[in-house]
N, C-alpha and C positions, 0 to 999 in steps of 0.2 A: 331298486328304483333309481338309484343315483346314476348308473351307467345309461339307463333308458332316458332320463331327463337330460343328461349331457349330450346324448346322441340327438335328441330332438332339438336341442339348442343349436348344435352344429348344423343340422339340416336346415333350420330356419335361416341361419346366417348365410349359408351357402346359397340358399334359394334367393335370398334378397340380393346377394352379390350378382348372381346370374341374371336377375331381373333388372339390374341397372344401378344398384346402390354403389356409390363410390367407395373403393377400398381405402383411398387416400386422397388428400387435397393438396394443391400447391398454393402457397401464399408468399407474400413479400414480408420481410421483417419490418416491424414498426420502427419509425424514425426515432422514437423515444427509448428504444431498447439499447442497452449497452452490448455491443458485439465484440467478442475477443478476436483480435487479429490472428489469423493462422499464418504459417509460413507461406512464402510466395509459391512454392511448389506443393501440389497436393500430396498428402502423405496417406498411404494405406494404413488404416487404423487396425493393426493386428499384432499378435504375439507370435514369435517364431514357432513353427510347428515342431513338437517334440514327439517322443514315443507315444504319449497320450494326447488325444485331441484337447485343444484349448478353447476357451470361450472368450470371444473378443469383447472388450469393454463391458464386462458384466461383473458385479460383485455380489457376495452373499450377504443377505440381510441378517443382522445379529439376532433379531427377535424371531422372525418367521423361518429363517434358514433357507429362504428362496433366493434364486438368482434374479437380480433386477438390473435394469439398464442404468448406466451412469451418464447417458447422453440425453436425458429427457430435459428439454428446454421449455419454459413456459410459453404456451401458445400466444401468438400475437394476432389480434383481430384487425386485419387490413383488408379493405374492400377493393383497393386499386389492383388492376391486373397488369399494369405496366410500370416501368421505372426507367429513368435515364441513368446510364452508367458512363463514367468518364474513362476514356482511353489514356493511359499513361505509360510512356516508354514501350509502346507496342503491346501492352497488356490490358485486359479487362477483368475486373473482379465481379463475379456474379454471386449474389447471396439470395437464397430462398429457403423456405421451410417446407418440409414434408410432414403433413399431419395425418396420423392414423387414428381414426375414432376407436374408442374402446369396444364398441358394439360389433366390429367386424373382426376382432382378434379372437383366436381360439388356441388353447394350449397345445393342440395337436397339429397346428398349422405353422408353416413358414410363409410370411408375406415377402415377396421379392419385388422391389421397386427399381426401375431403370430410367433415370432421367436422360433425355435426348435434347440436343441443341440443333436447331435448323437455322443456317445462315448462308445466304448467297447461294441457295440451291443445294448445299451440302448438309448432310446429317451426321452429327458427331455424338456417339453414345458415351455417356459418362459412367463412372463406376457405380455399381449397384449398392443399394441399401437393403439389408435383410433384417426383418423383425421376426424373431424365432420364438415359438411357444416352448414352454418348459417340457412338455411331454414329447414334443418333436425333437428337442435336444437330447432328452434321455434315450429316445429311440436311436438317434445318431450314435451316441456314446456306447449304447448296447451293441450296435453293429460293429463298432471298432473292437469292443471287448471280445465278441464272438470270433472276429477275424484273428485277433491276437491269440486266442486259445487255439484256433486252427493252426496258426503258424507254429505254436509251441508243440503241436502234435507231430510236426515233421522232424524226423530224426536227422541229426547232422551227418555229413558225408563220412565222417570218421567212424560211424557205427559199425560194429562187427556183427554180422548176421549168422555166423557159424554156431551150430548147436553143440557147444563144447561138451556139455554133460553127456549127451548121447554118444558122442564120439569116444569119450574116455571110457564110458561103460562098455561099449563094444570091444575096445582094446583089452580091458581088464578081464573080460570073460573068455575071449578067444585067443588073444595073443599077450599073455601076462608078461612074457619076456620083453616084448616090445613096449608094453605099458610102463615097464620099469624105466624106460628111457625118459619118462616124464621129468625125473629128477636129475637126469644126466644132461649136462650143458654141452656135450660134444656136438659139433656141427655135423649134420647128415645131409649130403647133397641129394638132389632129386633121383639120380641113378641109384644111390645107396639106399634111399627110402624105398625105391621100387623093388630092390632085392629083398628088403625086409618085409614089406606089406604085400608085394605083388602088384601095387598101384603107385602112381606118383603122388607127391604131396598135393599138387594142384587138383588131382582127381579126388583125393580124399576130402579136401576142404570143400570142393564143389558139391560132393555127395551129401555132406552134413550142413550145407548152407541153406538157410530158410529163404528160399527164392520168393515165396508168396509174400512174406513180410517185406522183403526188399522191393518188390515191384509195387506193392501197395504204397510204400513210402514215396517211391518215385512218382506215382500217379498224383499223390497229394502235392508233391513239390511242383509238378508241371501244371497243376490246376490252381495254383495260388492266385493267379490273376483273375480267373473265372470266379473263384470263391470270394475274392474281394468285392466283386460286383454283387454277389449273392447276399453277403452279410452287410456291406456298407452301401445301402441303397441311396443315401443322400450324403455324400462326403462333405466334411467341413472344409471349405476353401478359403483362401486369403487373397489370391490374385484377382484383381479387378473388383475388389470389394471395398467400399468406403467405410461401411459400418456393418457389423453383425452383432445384434444385441438380443440377449435372452430376456423375454418378458413373461412373468407368471401372473403379475398383478394386472387385472383387467379394469381397474378403476381409474378413469381419467384417460384423456387422449395422449397419444405419444407424438411428440414433435421433435424432428431432427433438423438442425440448422446446417444446411449444405452450402459450402463456400468453394467456388471453383474459379481458378484463373484460366483465362482463354487468351490466346494470341489473336490480336486484331488483324484485319486484312484491309487492303486498299479498297475503298468504296463501301466498307461495311457500315450499314446504317441501323440494322435491326437484327436482333437475335430472338427467336421464339423457343420457348422451353416447354416440353411436354413430358408426361410421366406415364410409363407403362407399369401396370400392377398385375401380379400373378399370385395365386393362392396354391400352395403345394402341401401335400401330405406325404412325407417321405419323397419317393421318386415319382409320384403321380400328380399331374396338374389337375387340380379340382376345378378351378375357374379362372377366367381372364377378366380382370377388373375393368369397370368402365373407366375410360381415360379421364384423368383429371383435367379441369379447365386450364388451358395454356396460360403461361405468363409471357410477357413481351418486354425485352430490354432494348431501349433505344440508345444508340451509341453516340456519344459526343466526344469530339477530339479537338485539341488545340489547332490541328491542321485546318479546321474549318474557319479559323480566324485569319488565314493567309490573305494578304493583299495581292491580287493577281495584276501586277503591273509589268510593263515592258521597260527594260533598261537598255540604254544605248551607250556605246562608247565611241569617242572621237577617233577618227582614223585619218592618216595622211597617206594617200595613195600616190606613188611615184610612177611616172610613165616608164622609165628605164628600170629594169630589174637585173639582178646580177647573181651568178652562181659560179662556183669554182670547184675543181677537184684536183688532187695531187696525184700525178702518175709517176711511178717509180720505173723509169726506163733505164736499164743498165747499158752503159757504154763501156767498151774496152778502154783501158787507160790510153789517152791520147788519140782515140778514134772518134769519128762522128757518125759512122754508119750504124744503122739500127739492125742488130742481129736478133731475129725472132727466136733463135735457139738459146740465147743467153738469158739466164735467170728466169724471171717471170714476164719477160717482154711480151710473149704471145698472149697471155691472159690479160695483161694490162691494155694491150691494143684492142682486144675484144671489148673490154669494159669501156674504153673511150668511145668506141663505135656505138655501143648501146646508149651511152649518155647523149651522143649526137642525135640518135634516132628519137629518144624520149623528148629531148628539147624541141626537136623539129615538128613533132606532131601535136604539141600542146595547143589546144584551141584558144586558150586565153592569151597566148603570147605569140609574137612574130619573131623569128630568128634575126639577130642583128650581126654580131661578130663573135669570133673566137680568138682569144689572145693566147699564144703559146710562148711560155717563157722557159728557156733551157738554162741550166747553170752547170758549173764545173766545180770540182774539188780543188783545194789550194795547191796541189803539186804543179810544178812547172812555173814559168814566169806569168805574171798577170797579163801582159800583152798577148802572149800566146793563148792563154785561156779565154781572152775576149773573143779572139777569132774562132777558137774551138767551140765555144758555147753558141756562137752565131751559126756555125755550120750544123751543129746538132739540132738547133731549132728548125732550120730549113729542111733537114733530113726528115724530121717528124712531119712537117707540112707535106712533103712529097708522099709519105706513107698515107696520111689522112685523105689526100685528094682522091683516093680510090674508094673511099667509103660512100655509102648511100646518103642522100640528103645534104651532103656537104656543100652543094652548089647554092644552097639557101643562105649560106653564111659567108661573111668576109673573114678571111684568115689573116691574122696579124702576127708574124713571128717576132719574138723579142728574146733578149738574152741577158744574163747576169754572169759576168766573168767568173767570179768566185763567190759562193753563197756563204759568206761569213756570218750572216744573221742566223741561218739555220745551224751553222757550226756551233755557235754559242749555245743554242737551245739543246742540241744533242749532247754536247760535252757536259753541260751542267746537269742534265737529267740522267747521265750514264752512271750506273751503280758500280762499275769497275774502276773508274777514275776516282782517285782519292780526293778528299776535300782540299788538301793543300795543292794538288795538281790542278784542280778546277780553278782555284783562286789565281794561280800562276798563269793559266791559259787565258783567263779573262783579262788579266793585267796586260799580257802581251798583245792580245787582239786589239785592245783599246788604247795602246800606248803610241801607235804610229799609224799614219795613213799609207806608209810604204808596205804593201801587202807581201811583196817578195821578201823583205827583211823580216817581217813577222813570221812568215812561214819557215824561214831559215832558223829562227830562234826556237820555234816549236819543234823542229826536227832534232834539236839537241836535248829535248826532254826525255825522261825515262819512259813516258807513256806514249811516245810518238809511234812506235811500231803498232801498238794496239789501235791508236786513232786511225792510222793509215789503212789498217786491215778491216776495221769494223765501222768507223764513223765516216771516213772520206767517201766510200762508195755510195752512201746514202745522200751525199750532197750532189751527186750527178742525177738530178731530177728534172722533170718537166712539169711546170704548173700550168693547168688549162683553165682559163676563165671564159665563161659564157655570158654574153650580154644580149638581153632580149628587151622588147618593149611591148606594152599592152596594146592589143588590137583595137583600132578605132579611137585611141586616146591621142589628143593633139598637145594638150598642155603638159608641162613637165611634172607638175604636182596637182592633186585635187584634194581638198579638205572635205570630209564627209563623216556621217555617223553610220554605225552598223549595230544591228541588234546584238546585245550581249547574250550569247548562247550559254555561257557558264551560269549566269544568274537565272536564266530561264530553266536550265536543268536543275538548279538548286530548288526552285519553287516546285518543280515537278517531283523531286525527291521528297520534299516536305509534304506534299499532298498524298504521296504514296506511303507515308509513314516510315520512310528510310531516313531517320533522323541523323545518323552518322554522316551519310553522304551530304545531307542538306547543310549540316554545320560546316563541313569542309568547304563547300562551295559558296555559302552565303556569308560566313563569318567575316571575310575581308571587307564587305561592303558597309558594315556598321549601321544598318538601317533597321526599320521595324521588322521586316521579314527575317533578318539575321538574328535579331533578339528573340523572335518567335521560335526559330529553329533551335536556338540554345535552350530556351525554356522547355520546349518539347523533349529535348534530349536530357534534361535534368541539370543543365549548367546554369543554376539560378543566379549565382553571384555574377557570372560573366554577362548573363542576359540583363541584369539590373544595371551593370556598368554601361552597357550599350545604350539602354533606355535613358539613363541619366545624362549621357553625352548628347542625346538627341533633342533634349528639351521638349518632352512629349506635349502635344497639343491636340491630337485627334482622339476621338472616343476609344478607338481600338488600342491606341498606344497607351492611354491612361488605364484601360482595363487590363492590358497585359502587365503593366507596371504594378497595379494593385494585386494581381494574381501572384507575381513573383515575390512581392513584399510579404504577402500572406504566407507563402511557403517558407519564408525566412523568419516567420514569427514577429514581424514588424507590423503589428496589427493596426496601430493608430495611423501610421503612414499609409497602409493599404486602404483603410477606410477613407482617408482624405483623397487619395487618388481615385477611388471608386465613386465618391461624391462628385468629383469633377467630371468623371466619365458619364454618369447618369444625367448630370445637368446638361451636357452637350447632346446626349442621345438617350432618352428614357428607355428605349427598347433594350439597351444593354443590361437593364435591371433584370430582365427575364433570362438573359444569357447566363447570369450568375447561378441560376438553378441547376445548370448543367455541369458546373465545375465545383467539386467538393471543397476546394480551397477557398471558394468565394461565397458559397451559399450562406455561411454564418453571418456575412456582412449585411444580408438583406434586411434583417430586423432593425438595423440602424439607419436605413434609408426610408424616408417618407416621400413617396411620389406625389 
């Protein structure tokens, strides 16, 4: 009668499930319950799989000997179907209970629960929770045992399938002199064996090999995958499983506290949680449970406290603008003609032409003038170099006159006889010239205004040959300066304000939960929004320092200060700041419900 009664009970349960009875319910943890904090990253609750299947989070009862769950949490009676969750550092922590009534459980079943999150049009499937009956687990383990026995029946590759006894008996009866070789360790080659037996060793071994047994073993080996599916109908898995608990005791509801961390998103306001339930008996789906009533989590973020204000910066706009470039035009020693085959002259002239074109077509500016300043290296007399640099400047003007758009500019040639200023820069920065020689060079250059005398003294130094070959050629340059003015502007300067785009991008980053970027852009301003960005990124001490220097007076400033003080466990100061905040704006009292750092202060405030 017992199997008949058990079968009727299972049929009734299955019928009620198919007719709409819920297999499990979703609920929110009670506020008065103590919840143990889990690590920030979800951990799969499992034991590494060994040669024998393991049971996850189940222990044997000392009195009954049954396997019972270790994760049963006392059920919490909460009627609310929604809760506010606070976003912190881009993360949300969702907590909910999965309750499985005792009446829908059966020892032969496994109940499979899959929670799913719906947010901003996307569906995210969480790790499953399995509630496994004792007989279901026994059937699983029995399948593994049968498969293990099957594997044990497969002979190893080293197995010898030759029927040695029959082979020896044949030899002893018909070829006793050959059988006598059994105790002879003399090596006999295949040709030698063929002379003795009339067949080769390979042929003899093949004749007395049990090919039927060998092929049967090979078939078992090749069918090992298929036999796994035959014996292990419902494998014990660990991947993608949050909990797999064996339950034999059907007295009382089973409640599992599910804690999940979720990455927040820009614009995320609501997360809906649903639960899919299935009833399995080994590999067969018996029933699809009625969906549990959904839970809703409303997201609150510190970024919602941002003050969307425009900041402006003071600007002085000048009518005349200026740009310059340095062109390395190589001149032969003592020559002023521009040789396009010398050095990089050809590419430098192309670059200058491109600069002229770019400056000429700029719609914001009108071309004014181009100043060309040529210079020489210190060789030769100063008077001669004056004339030479002037001729070099005019030579470059003659070359530029053939370029496009040059008619829009006024060309002004200038010259510097000897470029001693650049000489000092190059000599001091040269890694070949020693420190002592650098000091000596600077002393000589600054000792006298007579440049010919100075050059003569430098020529007597040990580093002169190096300077003349590597430094002096770089002094034969042409500096090009472009002067433009703003179109339509008459005054020389205008004082104006301009929208601070850096501040605006910082507010945008704060609204998009990009706290690192928001801190980088807003921190220099030292205002409320910069303090908010610091608090949102977890820099509480720095945020408090900014707020204290601000002398907080608005309700939002006082609220943020109270929140930061609460995080730093300075509760009396937090309460004082929150009192001031609510006195200015009573609606901020309700905002505190959304921030876990602040909600405890509500009981001290009497509206």
